[in-house]
C-alpha positions in Angstrom: 0.2 0.1 -0.1 1.0 3.6 -1.0 1.9 6.1 2.4 -1.5 7.6 3.8 0.5 10.8 2.1 0.4 9.9 -1.1 -3.3 8.7 -0.9 -6.5 10.6 -1.8 -8.6 11.5 1.0 -12.7 11.8 0.3 -12.3 15.3 0.6 -10.2 15.3 -2.8 -11.8 12.9 -4.3 -14.6 15.2 -5.0 -12.7 17.5 -5.9 -10.9 15.0 -8.3 -14.2 14.0 -9.5 -15.1 17.6 -10.6 -12.0 19.5 -12.0 -10.2 16.2 -14.0 -9.2 15.7 -17.2 -10.0 12.0 -18.4 -8.1 9.6 -20.2 -9.4 5.8 -21.5 -7.9 2.4 -22.3 -9.3 -0.7 -22.4 -9.5 -1.6 -19.0 -9.0 1.5 -17.0 -9.9 5.5 -17.1 -7.8 7.7 -15.2 -8.8 10.8 -14.1 -6.1 13.7 -13.3 -5.9 17.2 -11.8 -3.0 19.0 -11.5 -2.6 21.6 -8.7 -0.4 24.6 -8.0 -0.7 23.4 -4.5 2.7 22.2 -2.9 1.5 18.8 -2.0 2.9 15.6 -3.1 1.1 13.3 -5.5 -1.6 11.5 -4.6 -3.3 8.3 -6.2 -6.1 6.2 -5.8 -7.4 2.8 -7.3 -11.6 2.9 -7.7 -13.0 -0.9 -8.2 -16.8 -0.7 -8.3 -19.3 -3.6 -6.9 -20.1 -4.1 -10.5 -16.7 -4.7 -11.4 -15.9 -7.1 -8.7 -19.2 -8.1 -6.2 -16.7 -9.4 -3.3 -14.4 -6.8 -1.2 -11.8 -9.3 -1.8 -11.7 -9.2 -5.3 -11.6 -5.0 -4.9 -9.1 -5.3 -2.3 -6.5 -7.6 -4.9 -7.0 -5.6 -7.4 -6.2 -2.2 -5.7 -3.2 -3.9 -4.4 -2.1 -5.3 -7.8 -2.6 -1.5 -9.2 -0.5 0.1 -6.1 2.1 -2.4 -6.5 2.6 -1.9 -10.5 2.3 2.0 -9.6 4.7 1.6 -7.2 7.1 -0.1 -9.7 6.9 2.7 -12.5 6.9 5.7 -9.8 10.2 5.0 -7.9 12.1 4.5 -11.1 10.8 7.7 -13.0 11.2 10.1 -9.3 7.9 11.1 -10.0 7.4 11.3 -5.9 9.5 14.3 -6.7 6.4 16.4 -8.6 4.2 18.3 -6.5 0.4 19.0 -7.1 -0.4 15.6 -8.8 -4.0 14.0 -8.2 -4.7 11.0 -10.1 -7.6 8.0 -9.6 -7.6 4.8 -11.7 -11.2 3.3 -12.6 -11.3 -0.2 -13.1 -13.9 -1.0 -16.2 -15.4 -4.6 -16.1 -12.5 -6.2 -18.8 -9.9 -5.1 -16.1 -10.9 -7.6 -13.8 -9.7 -10.2 -16.0 -7.0 -8.6 -17.4 -3.1 -10.2 -16.6 -0.5 -8.6 -14.7 1.8 -7.4 -17.5 -1.1 -6.1 -19.5 -2.4 -4.4 -16.4 1.5 -2.8 -15.9 1.3 -1.5 -19.9 -1.8 0.1 -19.7 -1.1 2.1 -16.3 2.2 3.2 -17.8 0.6 3.8 -20.9 -2.1 6.3 -19.2 0.7 7.9 -17.3 2.9 9.1 -20.6 -0.4 10.3 -22.1 -1.7 12.1 -19.5 1.9 13.7 -19.3 2.5 12.8 -16.0 5.3 10.7 -17.0 
């Protein structure tokens, strides 16, 4: 799991839903807000009950996502960037996607949005 300072709070999530740009891939959607505030970068993974019925399945997908994000972010030193908030939303197709494909989609979304 990410440190709490790098996860989106409920209050910040509302701001993210109102003022974000959206980028799509086959199994994920990515919402991004770039602020001028000097806050550390924050990320979240959202899996609805329509995608995965059981909480254990949803938590497993979140853990996979955060693990992949950690692998992509730390070599690229993105944690030094300030004022980025982003949330990944799983689509129904994202439940069955393999780990390597999920990693490539997250990387592609981050590059498409201009974060990397």
